[in-house]
N, C-alpha and C positions, 0 to 999 in steps of 0.2 A: 503493500498498500504505500502511496506517496507519502511524502512531510503535506502537502497541502490539506489531503483529506483526512489526515489525524484531525488538524486544525481544523476544517468544516465542520467534522463529529463529533468535537469537543464544544464551538462554536453553538452547535442545533444542540446538543444535551445538557448546554448553561441555559441555554432558552427555554429550554422543559422545565428545568424545573423552577425556572424564576417561574413561567404560567403556573404551573402546578400550586407553586405560594402562592402565586397571587389568587386564585382559584379559593385559595385555602383562609386567607385577610380578609376579601372582599365582600362576600355571601355568608346568608346564614340557612342556604336553602341543603340538607343537610347530603341530599345527592349529589349539588353540583362540590359539596365540602367530598365527595367519594370520587368525583372528575377527578378532578385536583391529586389529589393523593394516586389515584392509576396515573395520571399522568408524567409526573414525580416519579414514581418507581419506573418508568417506562425507563427515563433518559439515565437512572441508577442502573440499568440493567445493561442497556448501550452504553454505560463507561466501563463495566465492569466485560463484556467483550473485547472490546477495543484495549481495555490492560493485557487481555488474556492476548490478544492477537499482536501485540506492539511485545509481549514480552515471551514469545514463543511458545505457551501455556495456553493455547486455544481449548484442547479440551477440558482440562481443568476450568474456564471460565463458564465453557457451558454448562457444564454438570453446575456450579453456582447457579446460574440463570435459570435454571431448570427450576433449583430451591426454590430460588428470589419468586418463581412467578407460585409456584407453588403454595408460597404463603400469601402473599400474595392475593391472589383469588378465596384464602382461606378467610384473610382478613375483608376483601369486599364482601364473602356473603356473610359475613357477621355484622357486615356497614348496613346491608341492604334491608340483613332482617330486622335489624333498632329501625332503618328507615320504616320501614314498617309499620311497625307496630307504631311507632312516631304518630304515623298517616289514622290510625284506625282509631288509636287515642282521645288527639286533638285535630284532627284535619288538615294537617298541614306540617312540613318538616320544618319546623325553624330550629334552629338546634337550640335556640335556649330552653326551649321548651322541655330539654332532656333532664334538666335538672329537676321536676315536679317529676319522672319515673319512680316508679319506689317496686322493688321484688329482688 
């Protein structure tokens, strides 16, 4: 891989992390927060693959990425379940209502 492609991947990954963090900060809607986390995690997986490629350990990086994807899916499923419960109880997905949940 040429050096400018590595730079482009780093810049795109950084922009994805910034976009994910912006989505986390600027909204109170739980589904938008989940999407922001997913976007940031995709950038992290891209960084792990790039690091493995640069160090010559691409198979190890791919194994880590598979593990990260599985953990990410579990977190997303639990968060969507929480969002559905929040919507069922309060009629909206405002994260400020999470303080009212008991159980």
